[in-house]
C-alpha positions as CSV (number, residue, x, y, z in Angstrom):
1,M,0.0,0.0,0.0
2,F,2.9,2.4,0.8
3,Q,4.3,1.7,-2.9
4,I,1.1,2.8,-4.4
5,S,0.8,5.9,-2.2
6,A,4.4,6.9,-2.7
7,C,4.1,6.6,-6.4
8,L,0.7,8.6,-6.5
9,L,2.1,11.2,-4.3
10,T,5.1,11.6,-6.6
11,L,3.0,11.7,-9.6
12,I,0.7,14.4,-8.2
13,G,3.6,16.3,-6.9
14,V,5.3,16.4,-10.2
15,V,2.1,17.3,-12.0
16,L,1.5,20.3,-9.6
17,I,5.1,21.4,-10.1
18,Y,4.8,21.1,-13.9
19,V,1.7,23.1,-14.2
20,T,3.3,26.0,-12.4
21,T,5.9,26.4,-15.2
22,R,5.3,28.9,-17.8
23,H,6.4,26.5,-20.8
24,Q,4.0,23.8,-19.8
25,R,1.5,22.5,-22.4
26,L,-0.9,20.6,-20.1
27,L,-3.1,23.6,-19.3
28,S,-3.7,26.9,-21.2
29,T,-2.3,29.2,-18.4
30,S,0.1,28.4,-15.6
31,H,-0.9,28.3,-11.9
32,P,0.6,30.4,-9.1
33,K,3.8,29.4,-7.5
34,I,2.3,28.3,-4.3
35,I,0.9,25.1,-6.0
36,A,4.6,24.2,-6.7
37,M,5.2,24.5,-3.0
38,L,2.3,22.2,-2.4
39,G,3.8,19.8,-5.0
40,G,7.1,19.9,-3.1
41,C,5.4,19.0,0.1
42,L,3.7,16.1,-1.5
43,L,7.1,14.9,-2.8
44,L,8.4,15.0,0.7
45,F,5.4,13.0,1.8
46,A,6.3,10.5,-0.9
47,L,9.8,10.3,0.5
48,L,8.4,9.5,3.9
49,S,6.3,6.8,2.3
50,W,9.4,5.2,0.7
51,M,11.2,5.4,4.0
52,Q,8.5,3.3,5.6
53,L,9.3,0.5,3.2
54,L,12.9,0.7,2.5
55,T,16.2,1.5,4.2
56,T,17.2,5.2,4.2
57,T,19.6,5.1,1.3
58,A,17.3,2.8,-0.8
59,A,14.3,5.0,-0.2
60,I,16.2,8.2,-1.3
61,F,17.5,6.4,-4.3
62,V,14.0,5.1,-5.4
63,W,12.5,8.4,-4.5
64,I,14.9,10.4,-6.7
65,F,14.6,7.8,-9.5
66,T,10.8,8.1,-9.5
67,F,10.9,11.9,-9.3
68,I,13.3,12.3,-12.2
69,T,11.6,9.6,-14.3
70,M,8.2,11.4,-13.9
71,M,9.7,14.8,-14.4
72,I,11.0,13.6,-17.8
73,S,7.8,11.6,-18.7
74,I,5.0,14.2,-17.9
75,P,6.4,16.9,-20.4
76,F,6.8,14.1,-23.1
77,S,3.3,12.8,-22.5
78,T,1.8,16.3,-23.4
79,L,3.3,16.0,-26.9
80,I,1.0,13.1,-27.6
81,R,-2.0,14.4,-29.5
82,F,-5.0,12.2,-30.1
83,R,-6.5,13.1,-33.4
84,R,-10.1,12.4,-34.1
85,G,-11.4,11.6,-37.5
86,K,-8.3,9.4,-38.7
């Protein structure tokens, strides 16, 4: 259960950080920077969830790995356009 919550917290935290940047393509306008702080708090909660499961070094490694992987994949996922009519 902690794995799922840690992955979801990381995903939500990364999305909240992403939508505050001005070059994001997910929404039409960017959100205020306080949303990025909320995303950072969720990322810290994700780290705490990983620390419940793993040793400290393994938890930090997995947390950084999932954070970086999602920070790379979220902007690339916005490039996919589903076209209707083809």
